[in-house]
C-alpha positions as CSV (number, residue, x, y, z in Angstrom):
1,M,-10.3,-27.0,-23.9
2,G,-12.3,-24.0,-25.6
3,D,-11.7,-20.4,-26.3
4,V,-12.4,-19.5,-22.4
5,G,-11.0,-22.1,-20.8
6,E,-7.4,-21.1,-23.1
7,A,-8.2,-17.2,-22.2
8,F,-8.3,-18.0,-18.3
9,N,-4.9,-19.7,-18.6
10,E,-3.6,-16.7,-20.4
11,Y,-4.7,-14.6,-17.6
12,R,-3.5,-17.0,-15.1
13,K,0.4,-16.8,-16.4
14,I,-0.2,-13.2,-16.8
15,V,-1.3,-13.3,-12.9
16,K,1.6,-15.0,-12.4
17,K,4.2,-12.7,-13.9
18,R,3.1,-10.0,-11.8
19,K,3.4,-11.1,-9.2
20,N,6.6,-12.9,-9.7
21,E,8.1,-9.1,-10.8
22,R,6.1,-7.5,-8.0
23,A,7.9,-10.3,-5.1
24,N,11.5,-9.0,-7.2
25,K,11.4,-5.2,-6.9
26,N,9.8,-5.1,-3.3
27,M,13.2,-8.2,-2.5
28,K,15.4,-6.5,-3.6
29,I,14.4,-3.0,-1.3
30,I,13.9,-4.7,1.8
31,Q,17.2,-6.1,0.7
32,Q,19.1,-2.7,0.9
33,C,17.0,-2.0,4.5
34,E,17.9,-1.2,8.2
35,F,16.0,-3.6,9.5
36,K,16.2,-7.2,10.5
37,Y,13.8,-9.6,8.6
38,S,13.0,-13.2,8.3
39,T,11.5,-14.9,5.7
40,D,9.1,-17.6,6.2
41,M,8.8,-21.1,4.1
42,S,6.0,-18.7,1.9
43,G,7.6,-15.8,1.3
44,T,5.8,-13.8,4.1
45,V,8.9,-11.3,5.5
46,L,8.7,-10.9,9.2
47,F,9.5,-7.2,10.5
48,K,10.5,-8.0,14.0
49,T,9.8,-4.8,16.5
50,P,9.3,-3.8,20.4
51,Q,5.3,-3.7,19.3
52,G,4.8,-6.6,17.3
53,T,5.8,-8.6,14.2
54,V,5.0,-6.7,11.0
55,C,4.2,-9.7,8.1
56,F,5.1,-8.0,4.6
57,Y,3.3,-10.5,1.0
58,P,5.5,-9.3,-1.7
59,T,3.6,-10.7,-4.3
60,V,0.9,-9.1,-2.9
61,N,1.7,-5.7,-2.2
62,K,0.0,-5.9,1.8
63,F,1.2,-5.9,5.1
64,M,-0.2,-6.9,8.5
65,F,0.7,-5.8,12.4
66,K,-2.0,-6.8,14.8
67,K,-4.8,-8.6,13.1
68,R,-4.9,-5.1,10.9
69,L,-4.6,-5.1,7.4
70,C,-2.6,-2.9,5.3
71,R,-2.0,-1.8,1.5
72,G,1.8,-0.7,0.3
73,D,4.8,-2.1,-1.6
74,A,8.1,-1.9,0.6
75,N,8.4,1.3,1.1
76,S,5.2,1.8,2.2
77,V,6.6,-1.1,4.9
78,L,9.7,0.3,6.1
79,G,7.8,4.0,6.4
80,F,5.3,2.4,8.6
81,I,8.5,0.0,10.5
82,R,10.2,3.9,11.3
83,N,7.1,5.7,12.3
84,M,6.2,3.3,15.2
85,A,9.7,3.6,15.9
86,K,8.9,7.1,16.8
C-alpha cells in the first residue's frame, strides 16, 4: 500500500478512537440521569417520552426527535427532554 493508504489507515484509527471516547463519556452521563432509557443493538440510546421517542447517537453527538436531527452531547439531550416535559 502507498503512502496515502497508510495515512488514511492512521486517520481511521484516530476517528475510531475519538468515537469510542465520545461514546464512553456520553454513556457515563446517561447512566447517571433520572430518565428511563433503553439501548438497541447498534448502540442508539432511546428515551421514551409521552410526546414520542428521542433517539440519541452517543458516538456522533446527535439526537433525533420526530424526524428532526439535532447536534448535541448527552447533556443537551437530557436538557431537551426536560424542556419537553414542561
